[in-house]
C-alpha positions in Angstrom: 28.9 -28.5 -21.6 26.2 -25.7 -21.1 26.0 -23.5 -18.0 22.8 -25.5 -17.1 24.8 -28.7 -16.9 27.7 -27.2 -15.2 24.9 -25.9 -12.4 25.0 -29.4 -11.0 26.9 -27.9 -8.0 24.0 -26.2 -6.3 23.4 -26.2 -2.9 20.3 -25.8 -0.7 19.2 -23.9 2.3 19.9 -24.1 6.0 18.0 -22.5 8.9 19.8 -18.8 9.0 19.1 -15.4 8.1 21.2 -13.9 5.5 21.3 -10.2 6.1 23.7 -8.3 4.0 26.3 -9.3 1.5 27.3 -12.3 3.1 26.7 -12.4 6.8 24.4 -14.8 8.8 22.7 -15.3 12.0 21.7 -18.7 12.9 17.7 -19.0 13.7 18.0 -22.6 14.7 20.7 -25.3 14.8 19.8 -27.0 11.5 22.9 -28.8 10.9 24.1 -26.4 8.3 27.3 -24.8 7.6 28.3 -21.7 5.3 31.2 -20.6 3.3 31.9 -17.6 1.3 33.2 -17.4 -2.2 35.4 -14.9 -4.1 32.4 -14.2 -6.3 30.6 -12.8 -3.1 28.2 -15.6 -3.0 27.6 -17.7 0.0 26.9 -21.6 -0.1 25.3 -23.3 2.7 25.8 -27.0 3.1 23.5 -29.1 5.4 23.9 -32.6 6.8 20.6 -33.7 5.3 22.2 -33.4 1.9 20.7 -30.0 1.1 22.9 -27.3 -0.7 22.1 -23.6 -1.2 23.9 -21.1 -2.9 22.7 -17.4 -2.2 23.5 -14.5 -4.5 25.5 -11.7 -2.5 22.9 -9.5 -0.7 20.2 -12.3 -0.9 17.8 -12.1 2.2 16.4 -15.5 3.1 15.6 -17.4 6.5 16.2 -21.3 6.6 13.4 -22.9 8.5 12.8 -26.6 10.3 9.1 -26.4 10.5 9.1 -30.1 12.0 11.6 -29.1 14.4 13.8 -32.4 13.5 17.0 -30.3 13.3 17.0 -30.2 9.4 16.0 -27.3 7.3 12.7 -28.3 5.3 12.1 -24.8 3.8 13.5 -21.1 3.1 11.6 -17.9 3.4 13.2 -15.8 0.6 12.5 -12.0 0.2 15.0 -10.8 -2.1 17.7 -11.9 -4.7 18.2 -15.4 -5.7 18.9 -18.7 -4.4 20.3 -21.7 -6.2 18.9 -25.0 -4.5 19.8 -28.7 -4.6 17.7 -31.0 -2.7 18.6 -34.9 -2.8 15.8 -37.0 -4.0 14.0 -38.9 -0.9 11.0 -41.1 -1.2 7.8 -39.9 0.5 7.5 -37.3 3.1 7.2 -33.7 2.7 8.7 -31.9 -0.2 11.3 -29.2 0.2 10.0 -25.6 -0.3 11.1 -22.0 -1.2 8.6 -19.4 -0.2 8.8 -16.0 -1.6 6.0 -13.1 -1.2 4.6 -14.3 -4.5 5.4 -18.0 -4.9 5.8 -21.4 -3.4 8.3 -23.7 -5.4 8.3 -27.2 -3.7 10.2 -30.4 -4.9 11.3 -34.0 -3.2 14.7 -33.8 -5.2 16.2 -31.6 -7.9 18.1 -28.3 -8.5 16.4 -25.3 -9.1 16.9 -21.3 -8.9 14.4 -19.0 -7.3 14.9 -15.1 -7.8 12.8 -12.5 -6.1 12.8 -8.9 -7.4 10.0 -6.2 -7.0 6.6 -7.8 -7.4 7.8 -10.8 -9.2 9.3 -14.3 -8.4 11.0 -16.4 -11.1 12.2 -20.0 -10.8 14.0 -22.0 -13.2 14.7 -25.8 -13.1 18.4 -26.8 -14.1 17.6 -30.5 -13.3 14.6 -32.4 -12.0 10.8 -31.1 -11.6 9.4 -28.2 -9.6 6.0 -27.5 -8.7 5.2 -23.8 -8.6 1.9 -22.0 -7.2 1.1 -18.6 -6.0 0.9 -18.5 -2.4 -2.6 -18.0 -2.6 -4.7 -20.9 -3.4 -5.3 -21.8 -7.0 -3.7 -24.0 -9.8 0.2 -24.3 -9.9 2.5 -25.4 -12.7 5.0 -28.0 -12.8 8.5 -27.1 -14.5 11.0 -29.6 -16.0 14.6 -29.2 -17.1 15.4 -25.7 -18.8 11.9 -24.6 -18.0 10.9 -21.5 -15.8 8.1 -19.3 -14.8 7.7 -15.6 -13.6 4.9 -15.4 -11.0 3.3 -12.0 -10.2 0.4 -11.1 -8.2 -2.0 -11.6 -10.9 -2.1 -13.3 -14.4 -1.6 -16.7 -15.7 1.5 -18.8 -14.5 3.1 -19.5 -18.2 5.9 -22.2 -18.2 8.6 -21.1 -20.7 11.6 -22.8 -22.0 14.4 -20.3 -20.7 16.8 -19.1 -23.4 20.7 -19.6 -22.6 21.4 -15.6 -22.1 18.6 -15.4 -19.5 19.9 -18.8 -17.7 23.5 -17.3 -17.9 22.6 -14.1 -16.7 21.3 -15.7 -13.4 24.0 -18.1 -13.0 26.5 -15.4 -13.3 24.5 -13.5 -10.3 25.2 -16.8 -8.2 28.8 -17.1 -9.1 28.5 -20.3 -11.3 
């Protein structure tokens, strides 16, 4: 079994700000709880089925834009998150927003990594739409695919090799 297949235990974001290795302060009560792992990662489990695994030191804020008491997006400013969103019919997609990109889904498992002036998005299961934060055409990623989003240049979908996947999953404690 590949690490991509084992990555099925991902979790998605809640409305909290992670500041430092594994410390968080609630921004709102969005029905999420967190737990730390021996690997230094932090896992957030939310009552709407969303789960997020945060790399040690990741900086992000969980958002409840429609104020229904459940997270519906995450602002990620550094390091990596592994996100799982249960499939849901209709409604607004869950989004991870970074300085360079927006990754949106209605149900899947994917990782988002912010470093320097680049955001990388990788899909472990399902499909994820990725676009720049500025208006323009986006791309749709399938299982095993990723894209590196920089300020300029095309959004090129690539099949990620196992070494790159393994390196990212190791940072997430998986």
